[in-house]
C-alpha positions in Angstrom: 0.0 0.0 0.1 1.3 3.4 -0.8 2.0 5.5 2.2 3.7 8.7 0.3 0.5 10.1 -1.2 0.8 8.5 -4.7 -2.4 7.6 -6.5 -2.9 4.3 -8.7 -3.9 5.0 -12.4 -7.5 3.6 -12.7 -7.2 4.1 -16.6 -4.5 1.5 -17.0 -5.7 -2.1 -17.7 -4.4 -4.8 -15.5 -3.3 -2.6 -12.5 -5.3 -3.0 -9.3 -6.8 0.2 -8.0 -6.1 0.4 -4.2 -8.6 2.9 -2.8 -10.9 3.0 0.1 -14.4 2.2 -0.5 -17.4 3.7 1.4 -19.3 1.5 4.0 -22.1 -0.6 2.8 -20.2 -3.8 1.6 -21.1 -7.2 2.8 -18.7 -7.2 5.6 -20.3 -3.9 6.9 -23.8 -5.5 6.6 -22.6 -8.5 8.7 -20.6 -6.5 11.2 -18.0 -9.2 11.7 -16.2 -8.8 15.0 -12.6 -9.9 15.5 -11.4 -11.1 19.1 -7.9 -12.5 19.6 -7.1 -14.5 22.8 -3.6 -15.5 24.0 -2.7 -19.0 25.0 -4.2 -18.3 28.6 -7.6 -17.2 27.2 -7.1 -13.5 27.8 -8.3 -10.9 25.4 -5.4 -9.3 23.6 -7.3 -7.8 20.5 -10.8 -6.3 20.5 -12.1 -4.8 17.3 -14.7 -1.9 17.2 -17.2 -4.3 15.7 -16.8 -6.5 18.9 -17.8 -3.5 21.1 -20.8 -3.1 18.8 -21.7 -6.6 18.8 -21.1 -7.4 22.6 -21.2 -3.9 24.3 -17.8 -4.0 26.1 -15.2 -1.2 25.1 -11.7 -2.3 24.4 -10.6 -0.8 27.7 -13.1 -3.0 29.5 -12.2 -6.1 27.6 -8.5 -6.2 26.9 -6.5 -8.3 29.4 -9.5 -10.0 30.8 -10.3 -13.8 30.6 -12.8 -14.2 27.9 -14.4 -17.1 29.7 -15.1 -14.8 32.6 -16.3 -12.0 30.6 -18.4 -13.6 27.9 -19.3 -17.1 28.8 -22.2 -18.3 31.1 -21.2 -20.7 33.8 -23.1 -23.5 32.5 -21.0 -23.3 29.3 -17.5 -23.0 30.9 -16.5 -26.7 30.5 -17.5 -26.8 26.8 -15.8 -23.6 26.0 -12.6 -24.8 27.7 -12.6 -28.0 25.8 -13.1 -26.2 22.6 -10.4 -23.7 23.2 -8.0 -26.4 24.0 -8.6 -28.3 20.8 -8.2 -25.3 18.7 -5.0 -24.2 20.6 -3.7 -27.9 20.2 -4.0 -27.6 16.5 -6.8 -30.0 16.1 -8.7 -27.8 13.8 -10.7 -24.8 13.7 -14.2 -24.6 15.1 -17.5 -23.1 13.6 -20.7 -22.8 15.0 -23.3 -20.8 16.9 -22.6 -20.0 20.6 -24.4 -17.9 23.3 -22.4 -15.1 24.5 -23.1 -12.8 27.4 -23.6 -9.1 26.5 -22.5 -6.3 28.7 -26.2 -5.5 29.4 -26.6 -9.0 30.9 -28.5 -10.4 27.9 -27.4 -13.5 26.0 -26.8 -13.1 22.3 -26.4 -15.9 19.8 -23.4 -15.4 17.7 -22.0 -17.3 14.7 -18.3 -18.0 15.3 -15.4 -18.9 13.2 -12.4 -19.8 15.5 -8.8 -20.8 14.4 -5.3 -20.8 15.9 -2.8 -18.1 15.0 1.0 -18.4 15.2 3.3 -15.3 15.3 7.0 -15.0 14.4 8.1 -15.8 17.8 6.3 -19.0 18.0 3.5 -17.8 20.4 0.0 -19.3 19.8 -3.2 -17.3 19.7 -6.9 -18.0 19.1 -8.8 -15.8 16.5 -12.5 -15.5 16.8 -14.6 -14.0 14.1 -18.2 -13.4 15.1 -21.4 -11.9 13.7 -24.9 -11.8 14.9 -26.6 -15.2 14.0 -29.9 -13.4 12.9 -28.2 -11.1 10.7 -26.1 -13.8 9.1 -29.1 -16.0 8.4 -31.0 -13.1 7.0 -28.0 -12.4 4.6 -27.7 -16.1 3.8 -31.5 -16.2 3.1 -31.6 -13.0 0.9 -28.4 -14.3 -1.0 -30.0 -17.8 -1.6 -33.3 -16.2 -2.6 -31.5 -13.9 -5.1 -29.5 -16.6 -6.7 -32.5 -18.7 -7.1 -34.6 -16.0 -8.5 -32.0 -15.2 -10.9 -31.3 -19.0 -12.0 -34.9 -20.0 -12.1 -36.4 -16.9 -13.5 -38.2 -17.3 -16.9 -37.0 -13.9 -17.7 -33.5 -13.4 -19.1 -31.5 -11.4 -16.6 -27.9 -10.2 -16.9 -25.5 -7.8 -15.3 -22.8 -5.7 -17.1 -20.1 -3.7 -15.4 -19.3 0.0 -16.0 -17.4 -1.0 -19.1 -20.6 -2.7 -20.4 -19.1 -6.2 -20.2 -21.1 -9.2 -19.1 -20.5 -10.3 -15.3 -23.5 -12.4 -15.0 -25.9 -14.1 -17.3 -28.8 -16.3 -16.1 -30.0 -19.6 -17.8 -33.0 -17.9 -19.3 -31.0 -15.3 -21.1 -28.6 -18.0 -22.1 -31.5 -19.8 -23.9 -32.8 -16.5 -25.4 -29.5 -15.6 -26.9 -28.7 -19.0 -27.9 -25.2 -18.5 -26.4 -23.7 -20.3 -23.4 -23.6 -18.1 -20.2 -19.9 -18.6 -19.7 -19.1 -17.2 -23.3 -20.9 -14.1 -22.4 -18.6 -13.2 -19.4 -16.1 -10.6 -20.1 -17.5 -9.6 -23.4 -19.6 -6.7 -24.6 -22.9 -7.0 -26.5 -21.1 -6.4 -29.8 -18.8 -9.4 -29.3 -21.2 -11.8 -27.6 -24.3 -11.1 -29.9 -23.0 -9.9 -33.4 -26.5 -10.4 -34.8 -28.0 -7.8 -32.6 -28.2 -4.0 -33.2 -25.4 -3.6 -30.5 -25.0 0.1 -31.1 -28.5 0.8 -30.1 -28.4 -1.5 -27.1 -25.0 -0.1 -25.9 -26.2 3.5 -26.3 -29.3 2.8 -24.1 -27.0 1.2 -21.3 -24.7 4.2 -21.4 -27.8 6.5 -21.0 -28.8 4.5 -17.9 -25.4 4.4 -16.5 -25.2 8.3 -16.9 -28.6 9.2 -15.8 -29.7 6.4 -13.4 -33.0 6.5 -15.2 -34.3 3.1 -16.1 -35.4 2.4 -19.6 -38.3 0.1 -19.6 -39.8 -2.3 -22.2 -37.6 -1.2 -25.1 -38.5 -3.2 -28.3 -35.5 -4.8 -29.8 -35.5 -7.1 -33.0 -32.4 -9.2 -34.1 -31.2 -12.7 -34.6 -29.4 -15.3 -32.4 -26.6 -17.7 -32.7 -28.7 -20.7 -32.7 -31.3 -19.2 -35.2 -29.6 -16.7 -37.5 -32.1 -17.0 -40.3 -35.1 -16.1 -38.1 -35.9 -12.6 -36.9 -36.6 -12.6 -33.2 -37.9 -9.8 -31.0 -37.3 -8.9 -27.3 -38.7 -6.5 -24.7 -35.6 -5.3 -22.9 -35.3 -3.1 -19.8 -32.2 -1.5 -18.4 -31.6 -0.1 -14.9 -28.5 1.0 -13.1 -27.2 -1.2 -10.1 -25.8 0.4 -7.1 -24.6 -0.8 -3.7 -26.0 0.4 -0.5 -23.5 3.5 -0.5 -24.6 4.6 -4.0 -21.5 3.3 -5.8 -22.4 2.4 -9.4 -21.8 -1.3 -10.1 -23.1 -1.5 -13.6 -26.4 -2.1 -15.4 -29.0 -4.7 -14.8 -30.7 -6.1 -18.0 -34.1 -8.0 -18.1 -35.3 -9.6 -21.5 -38.5 -11.3 -22.4 -38.7 -13.1 -25.7 -41.8 -11.6 -27.4 -41.2 -13.1 -30.8 -44.6 -14.7 -30.9 -46.3 -11.3 -30.1 -44.0 -9.6 -32.6 -45.1 -11.9 -35.4 -48.7 -11.6 -34.4 -48.4 -7.9 -34.6 -46.8 -8.2 -38.0 -49.4 -10.5 -39.1 -52.1 -8.1 -37.8 -50.4 -5.2 -39.6 -50.2 -7.1 -42.8 -53.9 -8.0 -42.5 -54.7 -4.3 -41.9 -52.7 -3.3 -44.8 -54.1 -5.8 -47.0 -57.6 -4.6 -46.1 -56.5 -1.1 -46.9 -55.3 -2.1 -50.3 -58.4 -4.1 -51.1 -60.4 -1.1 -50.0 -58.3 1.2 -52.2 -58.7 -1.3 -55.0 -62.5 -1.4 -54.8 -62.5 2.5 -55.2 -59.8 2.6 -57.9 -60.7 -0.6 -60.1 -63.8 -0.5 -62.2 -64.4 3.1 -62.5 -65.6 2.8 -66.0 -67.0 0.0 -68.2 -64.0 0.3 -70.5 -62.1 -2.9 -70.6 -58.7 -1.4 -71.3 -59.2 1.2 -68.5 -60.1 -1.4 -66.0 -57.0 -3.4 -66.9 -54.9 -0.3 -66.4 -56.5 0.2 -63.1 -55.7 -3.2 -61.8 -52.2 -3.0 -63.0 -51.9 0.5 -61.3 -53.0 -0.9 -57.9 -50.7 -3.9 -58.0 -47.7 -1.8 -58.9 -45.8 -0.8 -56.9 -47.8 -2.1 -54.0 -47.2 -5.7 -54.8 -44.5 -5.8 -57.5 -42.0 -3.8 -59.5 -43.8 -4.7 -62.7 -47.2 -6.1 -63.6 -49.1 -7.1 -66.6 -52.7 -7.9 -67.3 -53.4 -10.5 -70.0 -56.9 -11.7 -71.0 -57.6 -14.8 -72.9 -58.3 -14.0 -76.5 -61.3 -16.5 -76.7 -62.9 -14.7 -73.8 -62.6 -11.3 -75.7 -64.1 -12.8 -78.7 -67.2 -13.8 -76.7 -66.4 -17.6 -76.4 -66.0 -19.4 -73.0 -62.5 -19.9 -71.9 -61.0 -23.1 -73.2 -60.7 -26.4 -71.4 -58.7 -25.4 -68.1 -56.9 -28.8 -67.9 -54.4 -28.6 -70.7 -53.1 -27.0 -73.9 -51.7 -23.6 -74.9 -53.2 -20.3 -74.0 -53.6 -17.3 -76.4 -53.8 -14.0 -74.6 -54.2 -10.4 -75.5 -52.1 -8.0 -73.4 -54.4 -5.2 -71.9 -52.1 -3.4 -69.6 -48.5 -3.2 -68.4 -47.2 -1.1 -65.3 -43.9 -0.6 -63.8 -42.7 1.1 -60.6 -39.8 3.0 -62.3 -38.4 3.3 -65.6 -36.8 0.1 -66.9 -35.9 -1.6 -70.2 -37.6 -4.8 -68.7 -41.0 -3.2 -69.6 -40.3 -4.3 -73.2 -40.1 -7.8 -72.2 -43.9 -7.8 -71.6 -46.3 -8.2 -74.4 -47.4 -4.7 -75.5 -51.0 -3.8 -74.9 -53.1 -4.9 -77.6 -50.7 -7.6 -78.9 -52.0 -11.3 -78.9 -49.4 -13.9 -77.8 -49.5 -17.6 -77.6 -48.0 -19.5 -74.7 -47.4 -23.2 -74.6 -48.9 -25.2 -71.8 -45.7 -25.5 -69.8 -45.3 -21.7 -69.7 -46.2 -20.3 -66.0 -48.9 -18.0 -67.1 -50.5 -20.8 -69.2 -50.3 -23.0 -66.2 -52.0 -20.4 -64.0 -55.1 -20.2 -66.3 -55.1 -24.0 -66.9 -55.0 -24.9 -63.3 -57.1 -21.9 -62.1 -54.5 -21.4 -59.2 -51.7 -19.0 -58.4 -48.3 -19.9 -59.8 -45.4 -18.5 -57.5 -41.8 -18.8 -57.8 -40.2 -17.0 -54.9 -36.6 -17.3 -56.1 -36.5 -17.2 -59.8 -33.6 -19.0 -61.6 -32.4 -19.0 -65.2 -34.5 -21.8 -66.1 -37.5 -20.1 -64.6 -37.1 -17.1 -66.7 -37.5 -19.0 -69.9 -40.8 -20.1 -68.7 -41.8 -16.6 -67.7 -40.8 -14.5 -70.7 -42.3 -14.8 -74.2 -38.8 -15.4 -75.9 -35.0 -15.6 -75.1 -34.5 -11.8 -75.6 -37.3 -11.0 -73.1 -35.7 -13.6 -70.7 -32.3 -11.7 -70.9 -34.0 -8.3 -70.3 -35.6 -9.7 -67.1 -32.4 -11.1 -66.0 -30.6 -7.9 -66.6 -33.3 -6.0 -64.5 -32.6 -8.4 -61.6 -36.0 -10.0 -61.7 -35.7 -12.7 -58.7 -39.4 -13.4 -57.8 -42.5 -14.2 -59.8 -46.2 -14.5 -59.1 -49.2 -15.1 -61.4 -52.9 -15.2 -60.2 -55.9 -16.2 -62.4 -58.6 -13.6 -63.2 -61.8 -15.6 -62.5 -65.3 -14.1 -62.6 -68.6 -16.1 -62.4 -66.7 -19.3 -62.6 -64.8 -18.5 -65.8 -61.2 -17.9 -66.2 -60.7 -14.6 -68.1 -56.9 -14.3 -67.9 -54.0 -13.7 -65.4 -52.3 -11.0 -63.5 -48.5 -11.4 -64.0 -46.2 -9.8 -61.2 -42.4 -9.6 -60.8 -40.0 -8.2 -58.3 -36.5 -6.8 -59.1 -35.5 -4.0 -56.9 -37.8 -5.1 -54.2 -35.5 -7.4 -52.3 -38.1 -9.6 -50.8 -39.4 -12.8 -52.5 -43.2 -13.2 -53.0 -44.9 -15.0 -50.1 -48.2 -16.7 -49.5 -49.6 -13.5 -48.1 -48.6 -11.7 -51.2 -50.4 -14.4 -53.3 -53.5 -14.0 -51.1 -53.6 -10.2 -51.6 -53.0 -10.5 -55.3 -55.8 -13.1 -55.5 -58.0 -10.8 -53.8 -57.2 -7.9 -56.0 -57.6 -10.2 -59.1 -60.9 -11.4 -57.9 -62.3 -7.9 -57.6 -60.8 -6.8 -60.8 -62.0 -9.9 -62.8 -65.6 -9.1 -62.1 -65.0 -5.5 -63.3 -63.3 -6.8 -66.5 -66.1 -9.4 -67.0 -68.7 -6.5 -66.8 -66.6 -4.5 -69.1 -66.2 -7.1 -71.7 -69.9 -8.0 -71.8 -70.9 -4.4 -71.9 -68.3 -3.8 -74.7 -69.7 -6.8 -76.5 -73.2 -5.4 -76.2 -72.1 -1.9 -77.2 -70.4 -3.4 -80.3 -73.5 -5.5 -81.1 -75.9 -2.5 -80.7 -73.5 -0.4 -82.6 -73.2 -2.8 -85.4 -76.9 -3.2 -85.6 -77.5 0.6 -85.6 -74.8 1.4 -88.3 -76.4 -1.4 -90.4 -79.8 0.3 -89.9 -78.4 3.6 -91.2 -78.6 4.5 -94.7 -75.9 4.0 -97.3 -74.2 7.1 -98.8 -77.0 9.0 -100.6 -77.4 8.5 -104.5 -77.3 11.5 -106.6 -80.2 13.7 -105.7 -81.9 16.3 -107.9 -81.3 19.8 -106.6 -79.6 18.7 -103.4 -76.2 18.0 -102.0 -76.3 16.1 -98.8 -73.8 15.1 -96.1 -74.4 13.2 -92.8 -72.8 11.9 -89.5 -73.6 9.4 -86.9 -71.5 9.5 -83.6 -72.0 7.2 -80.6 -71.7 8.4 -76.9 -68.2 8.7 -75.8 -68.9 8.3 -72.0 -71.2 5.2 -72.3 -70.8 1.7 -73.6 -74.3 1.7 -74.8 -75.6 3.2 -78.0 -78.6 5.4 -78.4 -81.6 5.4 -80.8 -80.5 8.4 -82.9 -81.0 7.9 -86.7 -81.2 9.7 -90.1 -82.5 8.8 -93.5 -82.3 10.5 -96.9 -85.1 9.2 -99.2 -85.4 9.8 -103.0 -89.0 10.2 -103.8 -91.1 10.6 -107.0 -91.2 13.9 -108.7 -87.5 14.4 -108.0 -88.5 15.0 -104.3 -86.2 14.2 -101.4 -87.3 13.3 -97.8 -84.7 14.3 -95.1 -85.4 12.4 -91.8 -83.7 12.8 -88.4 -85.0 11.0 -85.2 -84.1 10.0 -81.7 -85.5 7.0 -79.8 -85.4 7.7 -76.1 -83.3 5.2 -74.3 -80.2 3.1 -75.2 -78.9 -0.2 -76.0 -80.0 -2.9 -78.3 -83.7 -2.4 -77.7 -83.4 1.4 -78.6 -81.4 0.6 -81.7 -84.1 -2.1 -82.7 -86.8 0.3 -82.2 -85.0 2.9 -84.2 -84.8 0.4 -87.2 -88.6 -0.3 -86.9 -89.4 3.4 -87.1 -87.0 4.0 -90.0 -88.5 1.2 -92.0 -92.1 2.6 -91.2 -90.8 6.1 -92.3 -89.5 4.7 -95.6 -92.8 3.0 -96.2 -94.9 6.0 -95.3 -92.7 8.3 -97.4 -93.2 6.0 -100.5 -97.0 6.7 -100.3 -96.6 10.3 -101.1 -97.9 11.5 -97.8 -97.4 15.0 -96.5 -95.0 15.3 -93.6 -97.6 15.9 -91.0 -99.4 12.7 -92.0 -96.2 10.8 -92.0 -95.6 11.8 -88.4 -99.3 11.0 -87.5 -98.8 7.4 -88.7 -95.4 7.2 -87.0 -97.0 8.4 -83.8 -99.7 5.6 -83.9 -96.9 3.0 -84.7 -94.7 4.2 -81.9 -97.5 4.0 -79.4 -97.7 0.4 -80.2 -93.8 0.1 -79.1 -94.5 1.1 -75.5 -92.6 2.1 -73.5 -90.6 3.9 -76.2 -91.2 7.4 -77.4 -89.2 9.3 -80.0 -88.7 12.7 -81.5 -88.6 13.2 -85.1 -88.2 15.9 -87.9 -89.5 15.2 -91.4 -88.4 17.5 -94.3 -89.7 17.0 -97.7 -87.8 19.2 -100.4 -89.3 19.8 -103.9 -86.8 21.2 -106.3 -89.5 22.3 -108.8 -91.2 24.7 -106.2 -87.9 25.5 -104.4 -89.7 24.7 -101.1 -89.1 22.4 -98.1 -92.1 21.3 -96.3 -91.3 20.3 -92.7 -93.1 18.7 -89.7 -91.6 18.2 -86.3 -92.5 15.8 -83.5 -91.0 17.2 -80.2 -87.7 17.6 -82.0 -85.2 20.6 -81.8 -85.6 23.2 -84.7 -83.4 22.9 -87.9 -81.0 25.7 -88.9 -81.3 27.6 -92.2 -78.0 29.0 -93.5 -78.3 31.6 -96.4 -75.3 33.3 -98.2 -74.9 36.7 -96.7 -77.1 36.1 -93.8 -76.5 34.9 -90.2 -77.6 31.3 -89.6 -81.0 31.0 -88.0 -83.2 28.6 -86.3 -86.5 28.0 -88.0 -89.5 28.9 -86.0 -91.7 25.7 -86.4 -94.6 24.2 -84.3 -92.7 21.8 -82.1 -95.3 19.1 -81.8 -95.5 16.3 -79.5 -93.0 13.4 -79.5 -93.9 10.2 -81.3 -95.8 7.8 -79.1 -97.7 10.2 -77.0 -100.8 9.7 -79.2 -103.6 12.0 -80.1 -101.7 15.2 -80.8 -102.1 16.6 -84.3 -99.0 17.6 -86.3 -98.6 20.6 -88.5 -96.6 21.1 -91.7 -94.6 24.4 -92.4 -93.3 25.5 -95.8 -89.9 27.1 -96.1 -88.4 28.7 -99.2 -85.0 27.6 -99.9 -82.8 29.3 -102.8 -79.8 27.8 -104.4 -76.9 28.1 -101.9 -79.2 27.7 -99.0 -78.2 25.0 -96.4 -80.5 23.2 -94.0 -79.1 21.5 -90.9 -81.1 18.8 -89.0 -79.6 17.2 -85.9 -80.5 15.4 -82.7 -80.3 16.7 -79.1 -76.9 15.1 -78.7 -75.2 17.8 -80.7 -76.3 20.6 -78.5 -77.4 19.4 -75.0 -75.0 19.1 -72.1 -75.3 18.8 -68.4 -73.8 22.0 -67.5 -75.4 24.5 -70.0 -78.9 25.3 -70.6 -80.4 24.5 -74.2 -80.7 28.1 -75.3 -77.0 28.9 -74.7 -76.0 25.9 -76.5 -78.3 26.6 -79.6 -76.8 30.2 -79.6 -73.4 28.4 -79.6 -74.4 26.2 -82.6 -75.3 29.2 -84.7 -72.0 30.9 -83.7 -70.1 27.9 -84.8 -72.0 27.8 -88.2 -71.5 31.5 -88.8 -67.8 31.0 -90.0 -66.1 30.8 -93.2 -67.5 28.7 -96.1 -66.9 25.0 -96.0 -68.1 22.1 -98.0 -70.7 19.9 -96.3 -68.3 17.2 -95.1 -66.1 19.6 -93.5 -69.1 21.3 -91.9 -70.2 18.1 -90.4 -66.6 17.5 -89.0 -66.4 21.0 -87.7 -69.7 20.7 -85.8 -68.7 17.6 -84.1 -65.2 18.9 -83.2 -66.6 22.2 -81.8 -69.7 20.9 -80.0 -68.9 17.4 -78.9 -66.6 16.1 -76.2 -65.0 12.6 -75.4 -67.2 12.4 -72.4 -70.5 13.1 -73.8 -73.3 10.8 -72.6 -75.7 10.9 -75.6 -75.2 9.8 -79.4 -75.8 12.3 -82.2 -77.0 12.1 -85.8 -76.9 15.1 -88.2 -77.9 15.8 -91.7 -77.0 18.8 -93.8 -78.2 19.7 -97.2 -77.4 22.3 -99.7 -79.7 23.6 -102.5 -78.1 23.3 -105.8 -79.1 24.9 -109.1 
């Protein structure tokens, strides 16, 4: 021990630090007293703890026979015998013995007695004593602490102020998958390299510095025994101090909450899946356009599920046939949509939208539709790319892009396979899982119904449009005194067609009948009704009836087609009188354009729509000179949902009041100026110019 005031250097490893420590250690708790007797049994040394324990001061005890001062008369013989054995070198003695206190009471003390020999050969007896009750309490507390630590299901550890393990219980040994003895002397980074050691050590340093515990800190990592599986622990840190306040280190408690962690992850994935499905129900199927619906599906799946996705529908389904036998054979697809999460050349590996491609039965997308089940390749190899891509070049593009995982799910609606949703991952490092397949399947199921609706409505629209176009007249023959142009345009925002029609009828006496009508409603039924009214108009016009009589008979016929009603304008032009005789049935007024004059709406009796019944129709005669033009049209040309009809009719006149155009150019100009892609009604228009 240094006596010249020098200090030891605590910063140098391997050198013991000799320094006083404050009271509070185990010896202080026990209050161990030291008493030394000479060979005659007289007290020659008496420690301060002996005074505390027995009551006598050193002055009162030194030089006196211990047997007279401390031992009751009934125990004298026993003490003499034990003293003789110890002094004879027959061994030390340990046990509990009653000792007389200065106040006259008897205290049970725990003794350890042994013989001492000094450098002169003199013999002494050393007695170390402590209060038996205090000793038993300390032993009990120590045993309880050890058992609690060893048998606790909670992982417990202690690290010193250098954050190195000094104690690890069996539970933490099992949690870390690393023997307890191999922890000792190491820090977290050395003992558990799979853990986020930086975060853990930072937390422990904070606790050492502040003394404030950190409770229930969530930590995720891997272990020696299970390095491939992620585990989770709830860890608490608290500073350890002795009874004097000296910092000993940090206590650690850890509970394995991996099951709870996985359950929370599963619940979060389920919530996320529900959110994606809910979002898909809003974003997919906003229209009855087949291609748009496919693009919406691809847009939801990418980048939510994949880095690239494609929607392919069986060509047979698009042609109105049932999907082929699902058990075998190649599959012919038409690509409808492709989406990528970022710009990549790999997009060219997918079939371009609109292109038809044939895939043999062993191809993964064909297997998907043939088996009606998802096909998933979590880890794509070179051989797998050949079964995914349409050709070797496409496979090379996918490989270059880093495609490492593949998933295809069938599009099934009303029990019929429509096609497949193809997904791949490249930059997303995670492989597809069963959860991904479940989510993709839910998206595909919802989208498939929308796609099925879209394709059926598209088929119905095509059928109705074909029917309607077939019922419209062929290009007009050469007419006496008239030049005519016409247009029909279906609605842009609806998949159904309307009942608009026009007709140009060459009659006897060089006369020409110009007819424009609109059956209220849409779809095949409206187109069919339009065809019947057109046929009836042709028949009635051939009977040389005046326009009002033609409409009266059409009104009667329409009434028998309940619930349909229609509007119609019938104009009969006679070149020999230069007059046009016009009758209307609830139709918008025609426009007359005269060279050098502003276009005007003809003021005609409106009349009631066809099918109302019992309302008379009147005919108005209008003079038409060479160069004059007459425009007949349906309401789809001018009516909109956000402007009143008068405003739109004024706009029609403004559009017509422009530079001179031929009739075909005038038709195109009207449609371009007054129609929009989202219009909800079809339109028929007919324009005639008087020739010399």
